[in-house]
N, C-alpha and C positions, 0 to 999 in steps of 0.2 A: 357359433357353437358347434361342438362335435356331436355327430349323431352316433354315439357309442356309450355303453354303460360303464359305469365306474368300475364294476367287477372286470369287464373285458380290458379296460385300460390298465387296471392293476395287473392283470396277467401278462399283457404286452410288456409292462414295465419290468417285471420279474423274469421275463423270458420263457414263460410257460405257454404262451400263445404267440402266434406270428401276427405281424401287422401288415395290413393291405397297403398298397401303393397310395390308395386314396386317403386312408387314414394317416399315413406318413406325411403326405402333402398338407392334409388339414391341420395336423399337429405343428408342422413347420410354420404354416401361416399364422396360427394362433399364438404361437410362442415367439414369432418373429426371428427364428433362427433358420439356417440352411438345413436341408435334409441330411447332408453328410455329418453335420454336427449331431443330429439325433441318432444316426446310425453308429458313428464310431467315435463320438465326443471331439471331433476335430475343431479346435478352437483357434485355428490359424487366422480366420477372418476377425475374431475378436482381438487377437494380438495385434493385427494390423491397425484396428481402430484405436486400440490402447496406444500404440506407438504415435499415431497421428495426433491424437488428443494430447499426448505429452508434448510432442513438438509444437502444437499450437499454443499450449499453456505457456511454454518457455518464450515463444515469440511475443505473446501478449504481455508477459512480464517485462521483457525488454523495452517494449513500446511504452508501458505505463510507468516504468521506474523514474523517469524524468518529469513526470507531470506533478504539479504542485498539490499538496494535500490540503484540501478544504476542511474547515471545522473548527 
């Protein structure tokens, strides 16, 4: 859990308060995102994961298309 009040966090979100490095790191850890994403919305890491998942789904489809259907 974060050791910060909801009021402080709301002010950080709206930009009326600054965020400490420690809070930024804690938020990053809690939300399972990189700090650069929190700072500037960089979703390049997520895009890479999406591309990788798409590729793997296509490969899985190729592998399973020749399997017999049971039922």
